[in-house]
PDB file of N, CA, C and O in Angstrom:
ATOM      1  N   MET A   1      15.226 -56.484 -45.659  1.00  0.00           N
ATOM      2  CA  MET A   1      14.169 -55.510 -45.541  1.00  0.00           C
ATOM      3  C   MET A   1      13.551 -55.259 -46.908  1.00  0.00           C
ATOM      4  O   MET A   1      14.237 -55.271 -47.930  1.00  0.00           O
ATOM      5  N   ASP A   2      12.269 -55.037 -46.906  1.00  0.00           N
ATOM      6  CA  ASP A   2      11.534 -54.797 -48.140  1.00  0.00           C
ATOM      7  C   ASP A   2      11.807 -53.372 -48.621  1.00  0.00           C
ATOM      8  O   ASP A   2      11.695 -52.412 -47.859  1.00  0.00           O
ATOM      9  N   ILE A   3      12.159 -53.257 -49.873  1.00  0.00           N
ATOM     10  CA  ILE A   3      12.474 -51.946 -50.452  1.00  0.00           C
ATOM     11  C   ILE A   3      11.265 -51.020 -50.445  1.00  0.00           C
ATOM     12  O   ILE A   3      11.412 -49.808 -50.287  1.00  0.00           O
ATOM     13  N   HIS A   4      10.063 -51.586 -50.615  1.00  0.00           N
ATOM     14  CA  HIS A   4       8.841 -50.761 -50.603  1.00  0.00           C
ATOM     15  C   HIS A   4       8.591 -50.193 -49.202  1.00  0.00           C
ATOM     16  O   HIS A   4       8.126 -49.061 -49.065  1.00  0.00           O
ATOM     17  N   GLN A   5       8.891 -50.956 -48.188  1.00  0.00           N
ATOM     18  CA  GLN A   5       8.727 -50.492 -46.817  1.00  0.00           C
ATOM     19  C   GLN A   5       9.711 -49.350 -46.525  1.00  0.00           C
ATOM     20  O   GLN A   5       9.356 -48.372 -45.867  1.00  0.00           O
ATOM     21  N   ILE A   6      10.932 -49.482 -47.012  1.00  0.00           N
ATOM     22  CA  ILE A   6      11.938 -48.429 -46.819  1.00  0.00           C
ATOM     23  C   ILE A   6      11.470 -47.147 -47.498  1.00  0.00           C
ATOM     24  O   ILE A   6      11.583 -46.063 -46.926  1.00  0.00           O
ATOM     25  N   ILE A   7      10.953 -47.264 -48.697  1.00  0.00           N
ATOM     26  CA  ILE A   7      10.464 -46.089 -49.426  1.00  0.00           C
ATOM     27  C   ILE A   7       9.308 -45.435 -48.669  1.00  0.00           C
ATOM     28  O   ILE A   7       9.257 -44.209 -48.566  1.00  0.00           O
ATOM     29  N   ARG A   8       8.370 -46.243 -48.132  1.00  0.00           N
ATOM     30  CA  ARG A   8       7.249 -45.704 -47.349  1.00  0.00           C
ATOM     31  C   ARG A   8       7.754 -44.955 -46.116  1.00  0.00           C
ATOM     32  O   ARG A   8       7.276 -43.860 -45.819  1.00  0.00           O
ATOM     33  N   GLU A   9       8.705 -45.529 -45.404  1.00  0.00           N
ATOM     34  CA  GLU A   9       9.241 -44.893 -44.205  1.00  0.00           C
ATOM     35  C   GLU A   9       9.963 -43.586 -44.541  1.00  0.00           C
ATOM     36  O   GLU A   9       9.849 -42.598 -43.816  1.00  0.00           O
ATOM     37  N   LEU A  10      10.695 -43.595 -45.632  1.00  0.00           N
ATOM     38  CA  LEU A  10      11.387 -42.373 -46.055  1.00  0.00           C
ATOM     39  C   LEU A  10      10.390 -41.281 -46.453  1.00  0.00           C
ATOM     40  O   LEU A  10      10.591 -40.107 -46.139  1.00  0.00           O
ATOM     41  N   ASN A  11       9.310 -41.675 -47.151  1.00  0.00           N
ATOM     42  CA  ASN A  11       8.271 -40.706 -47.521  1.00  0.00           C
ATOM     43  C   ASN A  11       7.584 -40.140 -46.280  1.00  0.00           C
ATOM     44  O   ASN A  11       7.301 -38.944 -46.213  1.00  0.00           O
ATOM     45  N   ASP A  12       7.318 -41.002 -45.296  1.00  0.00           N
ATOM     46  CA  ASP A  12       6.719 -40.532 -44.042  1.00  0.00           C
ATOM     47  C   ASP A  12       7.652 -39.523 -43.351  1.00  0.00           C
ATOM     48  O   ASP A  12       7.215 -38.486 -42.852  1.00  0.00           O
ATOM     49  N   GLU A  13       8.903 -39.851 -43.341  1.00  0.00           N
ATOM     50  CA  GLU A  13       9.890 -38.958 -42.720  1.00  0.00           C
ATOM     51  C   GLU A  13       9.960 -37.629 -43.469  1.00  0.00           C
ATOM     52  O   GLU A  13      10.075 -36.574 -42.844  1.00  0.00           O
ATOM     53  N   ARG A  14       9.891 -37.669 -44.815  1.00  0.00           N
ATOM     54  CA  ARG A  14       9.906 -36.445 -45.620  1.00  0.00           C
ATOM     55  C   ARG A  14       8.704 -35.572 -45.285  1.00  0.00           C
ATOM     56  O   ARG A  14       8.851 -34.362 -45.112  1.00  0.00           O
ATOM     57  N   ARG A  15       7.498 -36.177 -45.188  1.00  0.00           N
ATOM     58  CA  ARG A  15       6.298 -35.413 -44.855  1.00  0.00           C
ATOM     59  C   ARG A  15       6.419 -34.779 -43.470  1.00  0.00           C
ATOM     60  O   ARG A  15       6.013 -33.638 -43.253  1.00  0.00           O
ATOM     61  N   HIS A  16       6.985 -35.542 -42.545  1.00  0.00           N
ATOM     62  CA  HIS A  16       7.192 -35.026 -41.194  1.00  0.00           C
ATOM     63  C   HIS A  16       8.137 -33.814 -41.217  1.00  0.00           C
ATOM     64  O   HIS A  16       7.864 -32.801 -40.574  1.00  0.00           O
ATOM     65  N   LEU A  17       9.231 -33.924 -41.950  1.00  0.00           N
ATOM     66  CA  LEU A  17      10.183 -32.822 -42.055  1.00  0.00           C
ATOM     67  C   LEU A  17       9.565 -31.615 -42.754  1.00  0.00           C
ATOM     68  O   LEU A  17       9.831 -30.476 -42.373  1.00  0.00           O
ATOM     69  N   GLU A  18       8.733 -31.859 -43.785  1.00  0.00           N
ATOM     70  CA  GLU A  18       8.078 -30.749 -44.478  1.00  0.00           C
ATOM     71  C   GLU A  18       7.146 -29.990 -43.534  1.00  0.00           C
ATOM     72  O   GLU A  18       7.074 -28.762 -43.593  1.00  0.00           O
ATOM     73  N   ARG A  19       6.425 -30.715 -42.656  1.00  0.00           N
ATOM     74  CA  ARG A  19       5.549 -30.049 -41.688  1.00  0.00           C
ATOM     75  C   ARG A  19       6.367 -29.184 -40.719  1.00  0.00           C
ATOM     76  O   ARG A  19       5.966 -28.071 -40.381  1.00  0.00           O
ATOM     77  N   ILE A  20       7.491 -29.696 -40.287  1.00  0.00           N
ATOM     78  CA  ILE A  20       8.348 -28.938 -39.379  1.00  0.00           C
ATOM     79  C   ILE A  20       8.871 -27.680 -40.073  1.00  0.00           C
ATOM     80  O   ILE A  20       8.867 -26.594 -39.494  1.00  0.00           O
ATOM     81  N   ILE A  21       9.315 -27.835 -41.303  1.00  0.00           N
ATOM     82  CA  ILE A  21       9.833 -26.692 -42.062  1.00  0.00           C
ATOM     83  C   ILE A  21       8.738 -25.651 -42.255  1.00  0.00           C
ATOM     84  O   ILE A  21       8.989 -24.458 -42.086  1.00  0.00           O
ATOM     85  N   GLU A  22       7.526 -26.082 -42.608  1.00  0.00           N
ATOM     86  CA  GLU A  22       6.424 -25.143 -42.807  1.00  0.00           C
ATOM     87  C   GLU A  22       6.116 -24.383 -41.518  1.00  0.00           C
ATOM     88  O   GLU A  22       5.874 -23.176 -41.554  1.00  0.00           O
ATOM     89  N   SER A  23       6.122 -25.076 -40.383  1.00  0.00           N
ATOM     90  CA  SER A  23       5.815 -24.387 -39.133  1.00  0.00           C
ATOM     91  C   SER A  23       6.912 -23.380 -38.784  1.00  0.00           C
ATOM     92  O   SER A  23       6.615 -22.300 -38.275  1.00  0.00           O
ATOM     93  N   LEU A  24       8.158 -23.715 -39.048  1.00  0.00           N
ATOM     94  CA  LEU A  24       9.240 -22.767 -38.791  1.00  0.00           C
ATOM     95  C   LEU A  24       9.169 -21.560 -39.716  1.00  0.00           C
ATOM     96  O   LEU A  24       9.425 -20.431 -39.297  1.00  0.00           O
ATOM     97  N   GLU A  25       8.818 -21.806 -40.979  1.00  0.00           N
ATOM     98  CA  GLU A  25       8.662 -20.693 -41.910  1.00  0.00           C
ATOM     99  C   GLU A  25       7.516 -19.779 -41.483  1.00  0.00           C
ATOM    100  O   GLU A  25       7.606 -18.563 -41.650  1.00  0.00           O
ATOM    101  N   MET A  26       6.441 -20.347 -40.936  1.00  0.00           N
ATOM    102  CA  MET A  26       5.317 -19.556 -40.465  1.00  0.00           C
ATOM    103  C   MET A  26       5.749 -18.665 -39.305  1.00  0.00           C
ATOM    104  O   MET A  26       5.359 -17.499 -39.230  1.00  0.00           O
ATOM    105  N   VAL A  27       6.551 -19.215 -38.407  1.00  0.00           N
ATOM    106  CA  VAL A  27       7.040 -18.426 -37.277  1.00  0.00           C
ATOM    107  C   VAL A  27       7.871 -17.244 -37.780  1.00  0.00           C
ATOM    108  O   VAL A  27       7.745 -16.130 -37.273  1.00  0.00           O
ATOM    109  N   VAL A  28       8.713 -17.493 -38.772  1.00  0.00           N
ATOM    110  CA  VAL A  28       9.551 -16.429 -39.316  1.00  0.00           C
ATOM    111  C   VAL A  28       8.684 -15.367 -39.998  1.00  0.00           C
ATOM    112  O   VAL A  28       8.927 -14.173 -39.827  1.00  0.00           O
ATOM    113  N   ARG A  29       7.683 -15.786 -40.761  1.00  0.00           N
ATOM    114  CA  ARG A  29       6.810 -14.836 -41.469  1.00  0.00           C
ATOM    115  C   ARG A  29       6.014 -13.976 -40.510  1.00  0.00           C
ATOM    116  O   ARG A  29       5.835 -12.786 -40.768  1.00  0.00           O
ATOM    117  N   THR A  30       5.532 -14.535 -39.415  1.00  0.00           N
ATOM    118  CA  THR A  30       4.703 -13.780 -38.486  1.00  0.00           C
ATOM    119  C   THR A  30       5.536 -12.989 -37.485  1.00  0.00           C
ATOM    120  O   THR A  30       4.978 -12.268 -36.658  1.00  0.00           O
ATOM    121  N   GLY A  31       6.845 -13.110 -37.544  1.00  0.00           N
ATOM    122  CA  GLY A  31       7.704 -12.366 -36.635  1.00  0.00           C
ATOM    123  C   GLY A  31       7.707 -12.933 -35.240  1.00  0.00           C
ATOM    124  O   GLY A  31       8.009 -12.213 -34.289  1.00  0.00           O
ATOM    125  N   GLY A  32       7.387 -14.183 -35.087  1.00  0.00           N
ATOM    126  CA  GLY A  32       7.351 -14.802 -33.769  1.00  0.00           C
ATOM    127  C   GLY A  32       8.703 -15.184 -33.235  1.00  0.00           C
ATOM    128  O   GLY A  32       8.818 -15.648 -32.101  1.00  0.00           O
ATOM    129  N   GLY A  33       9.730 -14.995 -34.038  1.00  0.00           N
ATOM    130  CA  GLY A  33      11.071 -15.327 -33.566  1.00  0.00           C
ATOM    131  C   GLY A  33      11.590 -14.268 -32.625  1.00  0.00           C
ATOM    132  O   GLY A  33      10.884 -13.307 -32.317  1.00  0.00           O
ATOM    133  N   SER A  34      12.774 -14.424 -32.180  1.00  0.00           N
ATOM    134  CA  SER A  34      13.394 -13.481 -31.252  1.00  0.00           C
ATOM    135  C   SER A  34      13.644 -12.165 -31.971  1.00  0.00           C
ATOM    136  O   SER A  34      14.400 -12.122 -32.942  1.00  0.00           O
ATOM    137  N   THR A  35      13.018 -11.097 -31.504  1.00  0.00           N
ATOM    138  CA  THR A  35      13.207  -9.781 -32.103  1.00  0.00           C
ATOM    139  C   THR A  35      14.155  -8.925 -31.280  1.00  0.00           C
ATOM    140  O   THR A  35      14.498  -7.816 -31.691  1.00  0.00           O
ATOM    141  N   LYS A  36      14.579  -9.417 -30.133  1.00  0.00           N
ATOM    142  CA  LYS A  36      15.481  -8.667 -29.271  1.00  0.00           C
ATOM    143  C   LYS A  36      16.879  -8.693 -29.881  1.00  0.00           C
ATOM    144  O   LYS A  36      17.413  -9.763 -30.170  1.00  0.00           O
ATOM    145  N   PRO A  37      17.476  -7.506 -30.078  1.00  0.00           N
ATOM    146  CA  PRO A  37      18.828  -7.499 -30.642  1.00  0.00           C
ATOM    147  C   PRO A  37      19.814  -8.058 -29.621  1.00  0.00           C
ATOM    148  O   PRO A  37      19.591  -7.942 -28.415  1.00  0.00           O
ATOM    149  N   PRO A  38      20.878  -8.652 -30.085  1.00  0.00           N
ATOM    150  CA  PRO A  38      21.853  -9.210 -29.151  1.00  0.00           C
ATOM    151  C   PRO A  38      22.454  -8.095 -28.303  1.00  0.00           C
ATOM    152  O   PRO A  38      22.702  -6.995 -28.796  1.00  0.00           O
ATOM    153  N   SER A  39      22.686  -8.382 -27.033  1.00  0.00           N
ATOM    154  CA  SER A  39      23.230  -7.366 -26.144  1.00  0.00           C
ATOM    155  C   SER A  39      24.703  -7.150 -26.446  1.00  0.00           C
ATOM    156  O   SER A  39      25.434  -8.075 -26.803  1.00  0.00           O
ATOM    157  N   ARG A  40      25.104  -5.926 -26.293  1.00  0.00           N
ATOM    158  CA  ARG A  40      26.494  -5.585 -26.551  1.00  0.00           C
ATOM    159  C   ARG A  40      27.270  -5.735 -25.253  1.00  0.00           C
ATOM    160  O   ARG A  40      26.882  -5.184 -24.223  1.00  0.00           O
ATOM    161  N   ARG A  41      28.349  -6.471 -25.303  1.00  0.00           N
ATOM    162  CA  ARG A  41      29.150  -6.699 -24.105  1.00  0.00           C
ATOM    163  C   ARG A  41      30.465  -5.946 -24.233  1.00  0.00           C
ATOM    164  O   ARG A  41      30.880  -5.557 -25.325  1.00  0.00           O
ATOM    165  N   GLY A  42      31.088  -5.757 -23.121  1.00  0.00           N
ATOM    166  CA  GLY A  42      32.383  -5.100 -23.132  1.00  0.00           C
ATOM    167  C   GLY A  42      32.269  -3.631 -22.773  1.00  0.00           C
ATOM    168  O   GLY A  42      31.216  -3.160 -22.342  1.00  0.00           O
ATOM    169  N   ARG A  43      33.343  -2.933 -22.952  1.00  0.00           N
ATOM    170  CA  ARG A  43      33.389  -1.526 -22.575  1.00  0.00           C
ATOM    171  C   ARG A  43      32.726  -0.645 -23.623  1.00  0.00           C
ATOM    172  O   ARG A  43      32.672  -0.972 -24.809  1.00  0.00           O
ATOM    173  N   LYS A  44      32.230   0.471 -23.142  1.00  0.00           N
ATOM    174  CA  LYS A  44      31.688   1.464 -24.067  1.00  0.00           C
ATOM    175  C   LYS A  44      32.858   2.195 -24.699  1.00  0.00           C
ATOM    176  O   LYS A  44      33.920   2.338 -24.094  1.00  0.00           O
ATOM    177  N   SER A  45      32.651   2.650 -25.911  1.00  0.00           N
ATOM    178  CA  SER A  45      33.700   3.431 -26.539  1.00  0.00           C
ATOM    179  C   SER A  45      33.641   4.847 -25.985  1.00  0.00           C
ATOM    180  O   SER A  45      32.599   5.298 -25.511  1.00  0.00           O
ATOM    181  N   MET A  46      34.762   5.535 -26.050  1.00  0.00           N
ATOM    182  CA  MET A  46      34.851   6.874 -25.485  1.00  0.00           C
ATOM    183  C   MET A  46      35.290   7.825 -26.592  1.00  0.00           C
ATOM    184  O   MET A  46      36.203   7.516 -27.358  1.00  0.00           O
ATOM    185  N   ASP A  47      34.638   8.976 -26.673  1.00  0.00           N
ATOM    186  CA  ASP A  47      35.038   9.943 -27.687  1.00  0.00           C
ATOM    187  C   ASP A  47      36.288  10.694 -27.224  1.00  0.00           C
ATOM    188  O   ASP A  47      36.750  10.507 -26.099  1.00  0.00           O
ATOM    189  N   ALA A  48      36.825  11.538 -28.092  1.00  0.00           N
ATOM    190  CA  ALA A  48      38.079  12.234 -27.804  1.00  0.00           C
ATOM    191  C   ALA A  48      37.941  13.147 -26.593  1.00  0.00           C
ATOM    192  O   ALA A  48      38.859  13.234 -25.777  1.00  0.00           O
ATOM    193  N   VAL A  49      36.821  13.820 -26.468  1.00  0.00           N
ATOM    194  CA  VAL A  49      36.613  14.722 -25.331  1.00  0.00           C
ATOM    195  C   VAL A  49      36.612  13.924 -24.028  1.00  0.00           C
ATOM    196  O   VAL A  49      37.215  14.342 -23.040  1.00  0.00           O
ATOM    197  N   GLY A  50      35.945  12.794 -24.027  1.00  0.00           N
ATOM    198  CA  GLY A  50      35.913  11.950 -22.836  1.00  0.00           C
ATOM    199  C   GLY A  50      37.295  11.459 -22.455  1.00  0.00           C
ATOM    200  O   GLY A  50      37.641  11.421 -21.275  1.00  0.00           O
ATOM    201  N   ARG A  51      38.086  11.083 -23.450  1.00  0.00           N
ATOM    202  CA  ARG A  51      39.457  10.635 -23.174  1.00  0.00           C
ATOM    203  C   ARG A  51      40.292  11.756 -22.577  1.00  0.00           C
ATOM    204  O   ARG A  51      41.080  11.526 -21.660  1.00  0.00           O
ATOM    205  N   GLN A  52      40.123  12.972 -23.094  1.00  0.00           N
ATOM    206  CA  GLN A  52      40.874  14.114 -22.557  1.00  0.00           C
ATOM    207  C   GLN A  52      40.480  14.391 -21.113  1.00  0.00           C
ATOM    208  O   GLN A  52      41.339  14.698 -20.286  1.00  0.00           O
ATOM    209  N   GLU A  53      39.185  14.286 -20.798  1.00  0.00           N
ATOM    210  CA  GLU A  53      38.726  14.505 -19.432  1.00  0.00           C
ATOM    211  C   GLU A  53      39.313  13.460 -18.481  1.00  0.00           C
ATOM    212  O   GLU A  53      39.760  13.791 -17.383  1.00  0.00           O
ATOM    213  N   VAL A  54      39.306  12.217 -18.906  1.00  0.00           N
ATOM    214  CA  VAL A  54      39.869  11.151 -18.065  1.00  0.00           C
ATOM    215  C   VAL A  54      41.370  11.359 -17.899  1.00  0.00           C
ATOM    216  O   VAL A  54      41.907  11.173 -16.807  1.00  0.00           O
ATOM    217  N   SER A  55      42.046  11.743 -18.975  1.00  0.00           N
ATOM    218  CA  SER A  55      43.482  11.971 -18.906  1.00  0.00           C
ATOM    219  C   SER A  55      43.809  13.083 -17.915  1.00  0.00           C
ATOM    220  O   SER A  55      44.710  12.934 -17.090  1.00  0.00           O
ATOM    221  N   ALA A  56      43.084  14.195 -17.991  1.00  0.00           N
ATOM    222  CA  ALA A  56      43.326  15.311 -17.068  1.00  0.00           C
ATOM    223  C   ALA A  56      43.038  14.893 -15.637  1.00  0.00           C
ATOM    224  O   ALA A  56      43.792  15.242 -14.728  1.00  0.00           O
ATOM    225  N   ARG A  57      41.964  14.154 -15.422  1.00  0.00           N
ATOM    226  CA  ARG A  57      41.603  13.708 -14.079  1.00  0.00           C
ATOM    227  C   ARG A  57      42.678  12.786 -13.511  1.00  0.00           C
ATOM    228  O   ARG A  57      43.030  12.905 -12.337  1.00  0.00           O
ATOM    229  N   MET A  58      43.202  11.872 -14.319  1.00  0.00           N
ATOM    230  CA  MET A  58      44.233  10.950 -13.839  1.00  0.00           C
ATOM    231  C   MET A  58      45.555  11.670 -13.588  1.00  0.00           C
ATOM    232  O   MET A  58      46.283  11.311 -12.663  1.00  0.00           O
ATOM    233  N   LYS A  59      45.876  12.682 -14.398  1.00  0.00           N
ATOM    234  CA  LYS A  59      47.094  13.456 -14.148  1.00  0.00           C
ATOM    235  C   LYS A  59      46.998  14.172 -12.812  1.00  0.00           C
ATOM    236  O   LYS A  59      47.966  14.199 -12.053  1.00  0.00           O
ATOM    237  N   ARG A  60      45.828  14.760 -12.513  1.00  0.00           N
ATOM    238  CA  ARG A  60      45.642  15.412 -11.213  1.00  0.00           C
ATOM    239  C   ARG A  60      45.752  14.391 -10.086  1.00  0.00           C
ATOM    240  O   ARG A  60      46.353  14.667  -9.048  1.00  0.00           O
ATOM    241  N   TYR A  61      45.173  13.211 -10.293  1.00  0.00           N
ATOM    242  CA  TYR A  61      45.204  12.156  -9.269  1.00  0.00           C
ATOM    243  C   TYR A  61      46.646  11.754  -8.958  1.00  0.00           C
ATOM    244  O   TYR A  61      47.039  11.718  -7.793  1.00  0.00           O
ATOM    245  N   TRP A  62      47.438  11.451  -9.996  1.00  0.00           N
ATOM    246  CA  TRP A  62      48.803  10.998  -9.762  1.00  0.00           C
ATOM    247  C   TRP A  62      49.685  12.107  -9.233  1.00  0.00           C
ATOM    248  O   TRP A  62      50.592  11.842  -8.444  1.00  0.00           O
ATOM    249  N   ALA A  63      49.446  13.353  -9.646  1.00  0.00           N
ATOM    250  CA  ALA A  63      50.216  14.474  -9.103  1.00  0.00           C
ATOM    251  C   ALA A  63      49.944  14.609  -7.606  1.00  0.00           C
ATOM    252  O   ALA A  63      50.867  14.825  -6.820  1.00  0.00           O
ATOM    253  N   ARG A  64      48.682  14.481  -7.217  1.00  0.00           N
ATOM    254  CA  ARG A  64      48.319  14.561  -5.802  1.00  0.00           C
ATOM    255  C   ARG A  64      48.966  13.410  -5.022  1.00  0.00           C
ATOM    256  O   ARG A  64      49.442  13.606  -3.904  1.00  0.00           O
ATOM    257  N   ARG A  65      48.980  12.224  -5.607  1.00  0.00           N
ATOM    258  CA  ARG A  65      49.605  11.077  -4.934  1.00  0.00           C
ATOM    259  C   ARG A  65      51.106  11.314  -4.734  1.00  0.00           C
ATOM    260  O   ARG A  65      51.653  11.019  -3.671  1.00  0.00           O
ATOM    261  N   ARG A  66      51.764  11.852  -5.772  1.00  0.00           N
ATOM    262  CA  ARG A  66      53.200  12.136  -5.644  1.00  0.00           C
ATOM    263  C   ARG A  66      53.453  13.173  -4.552  1.00  0.00           C
ATOM    264  O   ARG A  66      54.392  13.036  -3.768  1.00  0.00           O
ATOM    265  N   GLU A  67      52.610  14.215  -4.502  1.00  0.00           N
ATOM    266  CA  GLU A  67      52.761  15.248  -3.477  1.00  0.00           C
ATOM    267  C   GLU A  67      52.571  14.656  -2.084  1.00  0.00           C
ATOM    268  O   GLU A  67      53.340  14.959  -1.171  1.00  0.00           O
ATOM    269  N   GLU A  68      51.564  13.823  -1.916  1.00  0.00           N
ATOM    270  CA  GLU A  68      51.308  13.212  -0.608  1.00  0.00           C
ATOM    271  C   GLU A  68      52.464  12.313  -0.191  1.00  0.00           C
ATOM    272  O   GLU A  68      52.860  12.316   0.974  1.00  0.00           O
ATOM    273  N   ARG A  69      53.000  11.558  -1.116  1.00  0.00           N
ATOM    274  CA  ARG A  69      54.117  10.666  -0.804  1.00  0.00           C
ATOM    275  C   ARG A  69      55.368  11.477  -0.450  1.00  0.00           C
ATOM    276  O   ARG A  69      56.091  11.136   0.486  1.00  0.00           O
ATOM    277  N   ALA A  70      55.616  12.552  -1.208  1.00  0.00           N
ATOM    278  CA  ALA A  70      56.778  13.398  -0.930  1.00  0.00           C
ATOM    279  C   ALA A  70      56.612  14.071   0.427  1.00  0.00           C
ATOM    280  O   ALA A  70      57.579  14.178   1.181  1.00  0.00           O
ATOM    281  N   ALA A  71      55.418  14.522   0.748  1.00  0.00           N
ATOM    282  CA  ALA A  71      55.177  15.162   2.035  1.00  0.00           C
ATOM    283  C   ALA A  71      55.377  14.159   3.162  1.00  0.00           C
ATOM    284  O   ALA A  71      55.923  14.510   4.208  1.00  0.00           O
ATOM    285  N   GLY A  72      54.958  12.955   2.973  1.00  0.00           N
ATOM    286  CA  GLY A  72      55.159  11.909   3.984  1.00  0.00           C
ATOM    287  C   GLY A  72      56.621  11.590   4.171  1.00  0.00           C
ATOM    288  O   GLY A  72      57.051  11.323   5.293  1.00  0.00           O
ATOM    289  N   ALA A  73      57.397  11.609   3.108  1.00  0.00           N
ATOM    290  CA  ALA A  73      58.832  11.327   3.188  1.00  0.00           C
ATOM    291  C   ALA A  73      59.552  12.455   3.896  1.00  0.00           C
ATOM    292  O   ALA A  73      60.463  12.221   4.690  1.00  0.00           O
ATOM    293  N   MET A  74      59.142  13.670   3.609  1.00  0.00           N
ATOM    294  CA  MET A  74      59.771  14.817   4.267  1.00  0.00           C
ATOM    295  C   MET A  74      59.526  14.764   5.776  1.00  0.00           C
ATOM    296  O   MET A  74      60.409  15.100   6.564  1.00  0.00           O
ATOM    297  N   ALA A  75      58.348  14.348   6.167  1.00  0.00           N
ATOM    298  CA  ALA A  75      58.032  14.248   7.580  1.00  0.00           C
ATOM    299  C   ALA A  75      58.895  13.192   8.264  1.00  0.00           C
ATOM    300  O   ALA A  75      59.157  13.290   9.462  1.00  0.00           O
ATOM    301  N   GLN A  76      59.340  12.182   7.513  1.00  0.00           N
ATOM    302  CA  GLN A  76      60.172  11.128   8.087  1.00  0.00           C
ATOM    303  C   GLN A  76      61.658  11.414   7.916  1.00  0.00           C
ATOM    304  O   GLN A  76      62.493  10.599   8.308  1.00  0.00           O
ATOM    305  N   GLY A  77      61.998  12.560   7.335  1.00  0.00           N
ATOM    306  CA  GLY A  77      63.403  12.946   7.223  1.00  0.00           C
ATOM    307  C   GLY A  77      64.095  12.451   5.976  1.00  0.00           C
ATOM    308  O   GLY A  77      65.318  12.562   5.884  1.00  0.00           O
ATOM    309  N   ARG A  78      63.377  11.913   5.013  1.00  0.00           N
ATOM    310  CA  ARG A  78      63.982  11.477   3.754  1.00  0.00           C
ATOM    311  C   ARG A  78      63.672  12.502   2.681  1.00  0.00           C
ATOM    312  O   ARG A  78      62.713  13.263   2.802  1.00  0.00           O
ATOM    313  N   SER A  79      64.469  12.525   1.645  1.00  0.00           N
ATOM    314  CA  SER A  79      64.185  13.441   0.549  1.00  0.00           C
ATOM    315  C   SER A  79      63.096  12.834  -0.328  1.00  0.00           C
ATOM    316  O   SER A  79      62.904  11.618  -0.342  1.00  0.00           O
ATOM    317  N   ALA A  80      62.402  13.672  -1.042  1.00  0.00           N
ATOM    318  CA  ALA A  80      61.325  13.208  -1.918  1.00  0.00           C
ATOM    319  C   ALA A  80      61.881  12.345  -3.037  1.00  0.00           C
ATOM    320  O   ALA A  80      61.233  11.384  -3.452  1.00  0.00           O
ATOM    321  N   SER A  81      63.086  12.675  -3.541  1.00  0.00           N
ATOM    322  CA  SER A  81      63.655  11.875  -4.635  1.00  0.00           C
ATOM    323  C   SER A  81      64.011  10.469  -4.159  1.00  0.00           C
ATOM    324  O   SER A  81      63.880   9.512  -4.922  1.00  0.00           O
ATOM    325  N   ASP A  82      64.463  10.324  -2.897  1.00  0.00           N
ATOM    326  CA  ASP A  82      64.732   8.989  -2.349  1.00  0.00           C
ATOM    327  C   ASP A  82      63.461   8.155  -2.326  1.00  0.00           C
ATOM    328  O   ASP A  82      63.470   6.980  -2.696  1.00  0.00           O
ATOM    329  N   THR A  83      62.382   8.762  -1.896  1.00  0.00           N
ATOM    330  CA  THR A  83      61.115   8.043  -1.786  1.00  0.00           C
ATOM    331  C   THR A  83      60.628   7.608  -3.156  1.00  0.00           C
ATOM    332  O   THR A  83      60.188   6.472  -3.337  1.00  0.00           O
ATOM    333  N   LEU A  84      60.709   8.522  -4.127  1.00  0.00           N
ATOM    334  CA  LEU A  84      60.245   8.184  -5.475  1.00  0.00           C
ATOM    335  C   LEU A  84      61.118   7.106  -6.099  1.00  0.00           C
ATOM    336  O   LEU A  84      60.609   6.223  -6.789  1.00  0.00           O
ATOM    337  N   THR A  85      62.414   7.165  -5.869  1.00  0.00           N
ATOM    338  CA  THR A  85      63.327   6.170  -6.428  1.00  0.00           C
ATOM    339  C   THR A  85      63.052   4.806  -5.813  1.00  0.00           C
ATOM    340  O   THR A  85      63.023   3.803  -6.525  1.00  0.00           O
ATOM    341  N   ARG A  86      62.853   4.757  -4.516  1.00  0.00           N
ATOM    342  CA  ARG A  86      62.579   3.474  -3.854  1.00  0.00           C
ATOM    343  C   ARG A  86      61.286   2.844  -4.360  1.00  0.00           C
ATOM    344  O   ARG A  86      61.239   1.640  -4.609  1.00  0.00           O
ATOM    345  N   THR A  87      60.248   3.644  -4.513  1.00  0.00           N
ATOM    346  CA  THR A  87      58.972   3.067  -4.964  1.00  0.00           C
ATOM    347  C   THR A  87      59.051   2.634  -6.404  1.00  0.00           C
ATOM    348  O   THR A  87      58.388   1.676  -6.800  1.00  0.00           O
ATOM    349  N   ALA A  88      59.854   3.325  -7.201  1.00  0.00           N
ATOM    350  CA  ALA A  88      59.991   2.929  -8.608  1.00  0.00           C
ATOM    351  C   ALA A  88      60.694   1.593  -8.719  1.00  0.00           C
ATOM    352  O   ALA A  88      60.336   0.775  -9.566  1.00  0.00           O
ATOM    353  N   HIS A  89      61.703   1.354  -7.868  1.00  0.00           N
ATOM    354  CA  HIS A  89      62.426   0.088  -7.923  1.00  0.00           C
ATOM    355  C   HIS A  89      61.652  -1.050  -7.248  1.00  0.00           C
ATOM    356  O   HIS A  89      61.826  -2.217  -7.598  1.00  0.00           O
ATOM    357  N   ALA A  90      60.817  -0.712  -6.303  1.00  0.00           N
ATOM    358  CA  ALA A  90      60.045  -1.743  -5.590  1.00  0.00           C
ATOM    359  C   ALA A  90      58.949  -2.291  -6.455  1.00  0.00           C
ATOM    360  O   ALA A  90      58.497  -3.419  -6.258  1.00  0.00           O
ATOM    361  N   GLY A  91      58.504  -1.482  -7.441  1.00  0.00           N
ATOM    362  CA  GLY A  91      57.594  -1.888  -8.442  1.00  0.00           C
ATOM    363  C   GLY A  91      56.279  -2.296  -8.164  1.00  0.00           C
ATOM    364  O   GLY A  91      55.532  -2.639  -9.081  1.00  0.00           O
TER     365      GLY A  91
END
């Protein structure tokens, strides 16, 4: 291959790349790129007050569940402690 031809092809390629770079720089200068901030995924963070509210709500929920289960056991003639022990071991 002729060395002069290789140099010409490389220069042509350089000019082509320079045009591409200039057009990309123009897009960046004019703000034509993506201006939308990336979306945040995952769970929202919770402040201390929110955590306390959820904690109180879940304590009421589980207390009510225990009461309902104990009441159901009493109706079937078993003690509440038997029912709680069985469910704890059944896992």
